[in-house]
FIKOLZA-1660 file (N, C-alpha, C; in steps of 0.1 Angstrom, whole numbers, plus 5000, padded with zeros to 4 digits):
% residues 160
   i   px   py   pz ch aa at
   1 4862 4840 4979  A  M  N
   1 4869 4850 4987  A  M CA
   1 4874 4847 5002  A  M  C
   2 4884 4852 5008  A  S  N
   2 4889 4850 5020  A  S CA
   2 4879 4846 5034  A  S  C
   3 4880 4836 5038  A  T  N
   3 4870 4841 5052  A  T CA
   3 4880 4842 5065  A  T  C
   4 4890 4851 5061  A  D  N
   4 4896 4856 5074  A  D CA
   4 4890 4870 5077  A  D  C
   5 4896 4874 5087  A  L  N
   5 4891 4889 5096  A  L CA
   5 4874 4889 5097  A  L  C
   6 4870 4876 5103  A  L  N
   6 4856 4877 5107  A  L CA
   6 4851 4885 5117  A  L  C
   7 4861 4893 5121  A  D  N
   7 4858 4900 5136  A  D CA
   7 4855 4914 5132  A  D  C
   8 4856 4921 5119  A  Y  N
   8 4851 4931 5112  A  Y CA
   8 4835 4934 5117  A  Y  C
   9 4834 4944 5122  A  Q  N
   9 4824 4952 5124  A  Q CA
   9 4818 4956 5111  A  Q  C
  10 4826 4964 5103  A  Y  N
  10 4822 4967 5092  A  Y CA
  10 4828 4959 5080  A  Y  C
  11 4819 4950 5073  A  R  N
  11 4823 4944 5061  A  R CA
  11 4832 4952 5052  A  R  C
  12 4828 4964 5049  A  G  N
  12 4834 4970 5038  A  G CA
  12 4846 4972 5039  A  G  C
  13 4849 4976 5052  A  A  N
  13 4866 4976 5055  A  A CA
  13 4873 4964 5055  A  A  C
  14 4866 4954 5058  A  R  N
  14 4871 4939 5059  A  R CA
  14 4874 4939 5043  A  R  C
  15 4869 4942 5034  A  A  N
  15 4871 4938 5022  A  A CA
  15 4882 4946 5013  A  A  C
  16 4882 4959 5018  A  L  N
  16 4895 4971 5015  A  L CA
  16 4906 4961 5020  A  L  C
  17 4905 4957 5035  A  V  N
  17 4918 4956 5041  A  V CA
  17 4925 4940 5033  A  V  C
  18 4916 4934 5029  A  L  N
  18 4920 4918 5023  A  L CA
  18 4926 4923 5009  A  L  C
  19 4916 4934 5000  A  L  N
  19 4922 4940 4988  A  L CA
  19 4932 4944 4990  A  L  C
  20 4937 4952 4999  A  H  N
  20 4949 4958 4998  A  H CA
  20 4961 4949 4998  A  H  C
  21 4959 4939 5007  A  E  N
  21 4969 4927 5007  A  E CA
  21 4971 4924 4997  A  E  C
  22 4962 4917 4987  A  K  N
  22 4959 4909 4974  A  K CA
  22 4970 4921 4964  A  K  C
  23 4965 4930 4963  A  E  N
  23 4968 4942 4951  A  E CA
  23 4985 4943 4956  A  E  C
  24 4986 4947 4970  A  L  N
  24 4999 4950 4975  A  L CA
  24 5012 4936 4973  A  L  C
  25 5007 4924 4971  A  R  N
  25 5014 4913 4968  A  R CA
  25 5015 4911 4955  A  R  C
  26 5006 4917 4945  A  E  N
  26 5007 4916 4930  A  E CA
  26 5015 4927 4927  A  E  C
  27 5015 4938 4935  A  F  N
  27 5026 4947 4932  A  F CA
  27 5041 4941 4930  A  F  C
  28 5042 4933 4941  A  V  N
  28 5058 4928 4943  A  V CA
  28 5059 4917 4933  A  V  C
  29 5052 4913 4930  A  V  N
  29 5051 4903 4917  A  V CA
  29 5058 4907 4907  A  V  C
  30 5048 4922 4901  A  V  N
  30 5052 4927 4891  A  V CA
  30 5065 4935 4891  A  V  C
  31 5066 4941 4904  A  W  N
  31 5079 4949 4907  A  W CA
  31 5092 4934 4902  A  W  C
  32 5090 4924 4907  A  R  N
  32 5101 4915 4905  A  R CA
  32 5102 4913 4892  A  R  C
  33 5092 4908 4883  A  R  N
  33 5093 4910 4870  A  R CA
  33 5104 4921 4862  A  R  C
  34 5096 4932 4869  A  A  N
  34 5102 4944 4861  A  A CA
  34 5120 4943 4865  A  A  C
  35 5121 4941 4879  A  R  N
  35 5135 4940 4881  A  R CA
  35 5144 4932 4875  A  R  C
  36 5139 4917 4874  A  A  N
  36 5143 4908 4865  A  A CA
  36 5149 4908 4852  A  A  C
  37 5140 4921 4845  A  A  N
  37 5142 4923 4833  A  A CA
  37 5148 4936 4829  A  A  C
  38 5154 4940 4844  A  G  N
  38 5163 4952 4841  A  G CA
  38 5156 4962 4837  A  G  C
  39 5144 4965 4839  A  L  N
  39 5135 4976 4834  A  L CA
  39 5142 4988 4838  A  L  C
  40 5144 4998 4831  A  P  N
  40 5149 5012 4833  A  P CA
  40 5135 5021 4835  A  P  C
  41 5133 5028 4845  A  L  N
  41 5124 5035 4845  A  L CA
  41 5126 5051 4839  A  L  C
  42 5113 5055 4837  A  P  N
  42 5114 5068 4824  A  P CA
  42 5123 5078 4835  A  P  C
  43 5129 5090 4831  A  V  N
  43 5138 5098 4836  A  V CA
  43 5128 5109 4842  A  V  C
  44 5130 5109 4853  A  T  N
  44 5121 5122 4860  A  T CA
  44 5128 5127 4872  A  T  C
  45 5125 5134 4876  A  S  N
  45 5131 5145 4887  A  S CA
  45 5121 5139 4902  A  S  C
  46 5114 5130 4899  A  D  N
  46 5107 5124 4912  A  D CA
  46 5112 5113 4917  A  D  C
  47 5116 5116 4932  A  P  N
  47 5128 5109 4936  A  P CA
  47 5119 5092 4939  A  P  C
  48 5108 5092 4939  A  D  N
  48 5101 5076 4937  A  D CA
  48 5106 5070 4927  A  D  C
  49 5110 5074 4917  A  Y  N
  49 5111 5065 4903  A  Y CA
  49 5126 5066 4902  A  Y  C
  50 5136 5072 4908  A  A  N
  50 5149 5073 4908  A  A CA
  50 5154 5060 4904  A  A  C
  51 5150 5045 4910  A  S  N
  51 5150 5033 4906  A  S CA
  51 5141 5027 4908  A  S  C
  52 5142 5011 4905  A  L  N
  52 5133 5002 4908  A  L CA
  52 5130 5001 4925  A  L  C
  53 5142 5002 4928  A  E  N
  53 5139 5000 4943  A  E CA
  53 5135 5012 4952  A  E  C
  54 5139 5026 4944  A  A  N
  54 5132 5038 4951  A  A CA
  54 5116 5034 4951  A  A  C
  55 5112 5029 4939  A  L  N
  55 5098 5028 4937  A  L CA
  55 5091 5017 4943  A  L  C
  56 5099 5007 4948  A  L  N
  56 5093 4996 4959  A  L CA
  56 5094 5003 4972  A  L  C
  57 5103 5006 4977  A  F  N
  57 5103 5015 4989  A  F CA
  57 5090 5026 4991  A  F  C
  58 5090 5035 4979  A  H  N
  58 5076 5044 4980  A  H CA
  58 5063 5035 4982  A  H  C
  59 5063 5027 4975  A  V  N
  59 5050 5019 4976  A  V CA
  59 5047 5010 4990  A  V  C
  60 5058 5006 4993  A  L  N
  60 5058 5002 5011  A  L CA
  60 5054 5009 5020  A  L  C
  61 5065 5024 5019  A  R  N
  61 5061 5033 5026  A  R CA
  61 5050 5039 5029  A  R  C
  62 5042 5043 5016  A  A  N
  62 5029 5045 5016  A  A CA
  62 5017 5035 5022  A  A  C
  63 5022 5022 5020  A  A  N
  63 5013 5017 5027  A  A CA
  63 5011 5019 5042  A  A  C
  64 5023 5017 5050  A  R  N
  64 5022 5019 5060  A  R CA
  64 5018 5032 5066  A  R  C
  65 5021 5043 5059  A  G  N
  65 5016 5055 5063  A  G CA
  65 4998 5055 5061  A  G  C
  66 4995 5051 5049  A  Y  N
  66 4978 5050 5050  A  Y CA
  66 4973 5046 5066  A  Y  C
  67 4979 5034 5067  A  M  N
  67 4974 5029 5082  A  M CA
  67 4977 5038 5091  A  M  C
  68 4989 5041 5093  A  T  N
  68 4992 5050 5103  A  T CA
  68 4987 5063 5106  A  T  C
  69 4979 5068 5091  A  W  N
  69 4973 5082 5091  A  W CA
  69 4959 5075 5097  A  W  C
  70 4952 5065 5092  A  M  N
  70 4938 5061 5095  A  M CA
  70 4942 5064 5110  A  M  C
  71 4949 5055 5115  A  C  N
  71 4949 5051 5132  A  C CA
  71 4949 5065 5140  A  C  C
  72 4959 5074 5133  A  E  N
  72 4959 5087 5142  A  E CA
  72 4946 5095 5141  A  E  C
  73 4942 5094 5130  A  S  N
  73 4928 5103 5126  A  S CA
  73 4916 5097 5134  A  S  C
  74 4916 5084 5134  A  L  N
  74 4906 5080 5144  A  L CA
  74 4909 5077 5157  A  L  C
  75 4921 5082 5165  A  G  N
  75 4922 5083 5177  A  G CA
  75 4927 5070 5183  A  G  C
  76 4930 5060 5172  A  L  N
  76 4937 5046 5178  A  L CA
  76 4951 5045 5182  A  L  C
  77 4951 5033 5188  A  A  N
  77 4966 5034 5190  A  A CA
  77 4974 5033 5176  A  A  C
  78 4990 5032 5182  A  D  N
  78 4999 5031 5168  A  D CA
  78 4998 5019 5165  A  D  C
  79 4997 5015 5150  A  P  N
  79 4996 5000 5145  A  P CA
  79 5008 4992 5147  A  P  C
  80 5019 5000 5151  A  G  N
  80 5034 4989 5156  A  G CA
  80 5036 4990 5139  A  G  C
  81 5037 4993 5128  A  I  N
  81 5045 4989 5115  A  I CA
  81 5057 4999 5113  A  I  C
  82 5068 4990 5115  A  E  N
  82 5079 4992 5116  A  E CA
  82 5081 5002 5101  A  E  C
  83 5088 5011 5101  A  P  N
  83 5094 5016 5088  A  P CA
  83 5099 5007 5082  A  P  C
  84 5099 5008 5066  A  P  N
  84 5102 5000 5053  A  P CA
  84 5118 5000 5052  A  P  C
  85 5126 4990 5048  A  P  N
  85 5141 4990 5052  A  P CA
  85 5144 5002 5041  A  P  C
  86 5154 5006 5044  A  P  N
  86 5158 5018 5033  A  P CA
  86 5161 5013 5020  A  P  C
  87 5162 5021 5009  A  V  N
  87 5162 5019 4994  A  V CA
  87 5172 5010 4992  A  V  C
  88 5185 5011 4997  A  E  N
  88 5195 5002 4997  A  E CA
  88 5194 4986 5001  A  E  C
  89 5184 4985 5011  A  R  N
  89 5182 4969 5014  A  R CA
  89 5166 4967 5011  A  R  C
  90 5157 4976 5008  A  V  N
  90 5147 4969 5007  A  V CA
  90 5147 4958 4997  A  V  C
  91 5148 4954 4987  A  A  N
  91 5147 4943 4976  A  A CA
  91 5151 4929 4985  A  A  C
  92 5162 4930 4992  A  A  N
  92 5167 4920 5000  A  A CA
  92 5156 4916 5012  A  A  C
  93 5149 4928 5018  A  E  N
  93 5143 4924 5027  A  E CA
  93 5128 4923 5026  A  E  C
  94 5124 4927 5010  A  V  N
  94 5110 4928 5012  A  V CA
  94 5099 4917 5012  A  V  C
  95 5102 4906 5013  A  D  N
  95 5094 4895 5018  A  D CA
  95 5091 4896 5033  A  D  C
  96 5099 4898 5039  A  R  N
  96 5100 4900 5054  A  R CA
  96 5090 4912 5057  A  R  C
  97 5092 4923 5053  A  Y  N
  97 5086 4936 5054  A  Y CA
  97 5074 4935 5050  A  Y  C
  98 5070 4928 5039  A  V  N
  98 5054 4928 5036  A  V CA
  98 5050 4921 5043  A  V  C
  99 5055 4906 5048  A  E  N
  99 5047 4900 5058  A  E CA
  99 5042 4910 5071  A  E  C
 100 5052 4914 5076  A  H  N
 100 5051 4923 5090  A  H CA
 100 5040 4933 5086  A  H  C
 101 5042 4941 5073  A  L  N
 101 5032 4953 5070  A  L CA
 101 5015 4948 5069  A  L  C
 102 5016 4939 5061  A  L  N
 102 5002 4933 5062  A  L CA
 102 4999 4926 5076  A  L  C
 103 5004 4919 5080  A  E  N
 103 4999 4916 5094  A  E CA
 103 4995 4924 5104  A  E  C
 104 5002 4936 5105  A  R  N
 104 4996 4946 5115  A  R CA
 104 4986 4957 5104  A  R  C
 105 4983 4956 5092  A  W  N
 105 4974 4959 5085  A  W CA
 105 4961 4957 5090  A  W  C
 106 4958 4942 5093  A  R  N
 106 4948 4935 5096  A  R CA
 106 4940 4936 5109  A  R  C
 107 4948 4943 5117  A  L  N
 107 4946 4948 5130  A  L CA
 107 4938 4959 5135  A  L  C
 108 4942 4969 5133  A  P  N
 108 4934 4984 5141  A  P CA
 108 4921 4984 5135  A  P  C
 109 4912 4981 5124  A  L  N
 109 4903 4987 5122  A  L CA
 109 4889 4977 5124  A  L  C
 110 4895 4965 5128  A  A  N
 110 4886 4956 5132  A  A CA
 110 4871 4957 5140  A  A  C
 111 4874 4965 5151  A  G  N
 111 4861 4967 5160  A  G CA
 111 4856 4979 5156  A  G  C
 112 4856 4986 5146  A  L  N
 112 4852 4998 5145  A  L CA
 112 4837 4998 5135  A  L  C
 113 4826 5003 5142  A  P  N
 113 4811 5006 5132  A  P CA
 113 4812 5014 5122  A  P  C
 114 4807 5009 5114  A  E  N
 114 4806 5016 5097  A  E CA
 114 4807 5030 5100  A  E  C
 115 4801 5036 5106  A  E  N
 115 4800 5050 5110  A  E CA
 115 4814 5057 5111  A  E  C
 116 4822 5051 5117  A  R  N
 116 4835 5060 5119  A  R CA
 116 4843 5057 5106  A  R  C
 117 4839 5049 5095  A  F  N
 117 4847 5052 5083  A  F CA
 117 4840 5063 5072  A  F  C
 118 4830 5069 5075  A  H  N
 118 4824 5076 5064  A  H CA
 118 4827 5091 5070  A  H  C
 119 4826 5095 5083  A  A  N
 119 4826 5107 5089  A  A CA
 119 4833 5108 5099  A  A  C
 120 4838 5118 5103  A  P  N
 120 4845 5131 5095  A  P CA
 120 4852 5129 5087  A  P  C
 121 4857 5138 5076  A  E  N
 121 4867 5140 5069  A  E CA
 121 4880 5144 5076  A  E  C
 122 4889 5140 5070  A  F  N
 122 4903 5144 5078  A  F CA
 122 4916 5145 5069  A  F  C
 123 4923 5160 5069  A  R  N
 123 4930 5162 5060  A  R CA
 123 4943 5151 5062  A  R  C
 124 4947 5147 5046  A  S  N
 124 4956 5138 5045  A  S CA
 124 4971 5144 5046  A  S  C
 125 4981 5140 5046  A  R  N
 125 4995 5142 5048  A  R CA
 125 4998 5151 5036  A  R  C
 126 4990 5148 5024  A  W  N
 126 4995 5161 5013  A  W CA
 126 4983 5167 5010  A  W  C
 127 4974 5170 5020  A  G  N
 127 4967 5182 5019  A  G CA
 127 4950 5177 5014  A  G  C
 128 4949 5166 5010  A  V  N
 128 4936 5164 5005  A  V CA
 128 4926 5162 5016  A  V  C
 129 4912 5162 5017  A  L  N
 129 4906 5155 5027  A  L CA
 129 4898 5143 5023  A  L  C
 130 4903 5132 5032  A  Y  N
 130 4895 5121 5032  A  Y CA
 130 4887 5116 5044  A  Y  C
 131 4878 5107 5039  A  C  N
 131 4869 5099 5052  A  C CA
 131 4879 5086 5051  A  C  C
 132 4878 5080 5062  A  V  N
 132 4886 5068 5063  A  V CA
 132 4882 5057 5053  A  V  C
 133 4870 5056 5051  A  D  N
 133 4869 5046 5037  A  D CA
 133 4873 5051 5027  A  D  C
 134 4874 5065 5022  A  A  N
 134 4881 5064 5009  A  A CA
 134 4894 5065 5011  A  A  C
 135 4902 5070 5022  A  M  N
 135 4917 5062 5023  A  M CA
 135 4917 5053 5020  A  M  C
 136 4911 5040 5030  A  L  N
 136 4913 5026 5024  A  L CA
 136 4912 5023 5008  A  L  C
 137 4902 5031 5003  A  E  N
 137 4899 5029 4986  A  E CA
 137 4916 5033 4978  A  E  C
 138 4920 5046 4987  A  H  N
 138 4932 5049 4980  A  H CA
 138 4944 5041 4981  A  H  C
 139 4943 5034 4994  A  A  N
 139 4954 5020 4998  A  A CA
 139 4956 5012 4988  A  A  C
 140 4942 5007 4984  A  V  N
 140 4944 4997 4977  A  V CA
 140 4946 5001 4962  A  V  C
 141 4945 5013 4957  A  V  N
 141 4945 5015 4945  A  V CA
 141 4958 5018 4944  A  V  C
 142 4965 5023 4951  A  H  N
 142 4979 5028 4952  A  H CA
 142 4991 5016 4945  A  H  C
 143 4992 5004 4949  A  P  N
 143 5000 4997 4944  A  P CA
 143 4994 4992 4929  A  P  C
 144 4981 4989 4928  A  V  N
 144 4974 4988 4914  A  V CA
 144 4979 4999 4906  A  V  C
 145 4979 5008 4911  A  R  N
 145 4981 5023 4896  A  R CA
 145 5000 5017 4895  A  R  C
 146 5006 5017 4901  A  H  N
 146 5020 5013 4901  A  H CA
 146 5023 5003 4896  A  H  C
 147 5020 4991 4897  A  A  N
 147 5014 4977 4891  A  A CA
 147 5014 4980 4875  A  A  C
 148 5004 4988 4873  A  F  N
 148 4999 4992 4860  A  F CA
 148 5008 4999 4853  A  F  C
 149 5015 5007 4860  A  Q  N
 149 5025 5014 4853  A  Q CA
 149 5038 5006 4848  A  Q  C
 150 5041 4997 4856  A  L  N
 150 5053 4988 4855  A  L CA
 150 5051 4978 4844  A  L  C
 151 5038 4972 4844  A  R  N
 151 5032 4968 4831  A  R CA
 151 5035 4970 4819  A  R  C
 152 5032 4984 4818  A  E  N
 152 5029 4992 4806  A  E CA
 152 5044 4993 4802  A  E  C
 153 5055 4996 4809  A  L  N
 153 5068 5001 4807  A  L CA
 153 5074 4985 4802  A  L  C
 154 5071 4974 4808  A  L  N
 154 5073 4961 4803  A  L CA
 154 5068 4958 4792  A  L  C
 155 5057 4961 4787  A  Q  N
 155 5050 4957 4777  A  Q CA
 155 5057 4968 4765  A  Q  C
 156 5058 4975 4766  A  G  N
 156 5066 4989 4757  A  G CA
 156 5078 4980 4753  A  G  C
 157 5086 4977 4762  A  R  N
 157 5099 4971 4762  A  R CA
 157 5098 4959 4751  A  R  C
 158 5088 4952 4755  A  E  N
 158 5087 4937 4747  A  E CA
 158 5085 4940 4735  A  E  C
 159 5075 4950 4730  A  S  N
 159 5071 4952 4718  A  S CA
 159 5081 4960 4706  A  S  C
 160 5091 4965 4717  A  S  N
 160 5102 4974 4706  A  S CA
 160 5114 4966 4703  A  S  C
% end
């Protein structure tokens, strides 16, 4: 495991920040495979699945949103994460944006004691109550879930 982020008071948060980084990078790898294969997404009314670029934008926007929500909820300074490039430019700018996003993700939570991550709970932007620790876990799983979906679609395409 990485020896980065040694200034984290709460090692659980450190682990989740590093796991988020790993899983977001892995999502981009799988997304690129899907794009190179010309993978069509299932037809749906969900605008996040309108195209592979829309899905990439969704995952990057969510990653930014999780950290800005955690900072707002904890009364921390804005983490300074710029919004992701628009859908029509996101594929061309993904590498630069991911580096920026992950660099900014590493900073805000380092000095916080463990207690701040477990209580209180805060209402998410979609209405569900989360403590910060649970939102960190959610942020890790989000790119995992979408990478899993793309892998299944790719696998289904290869077996037909």
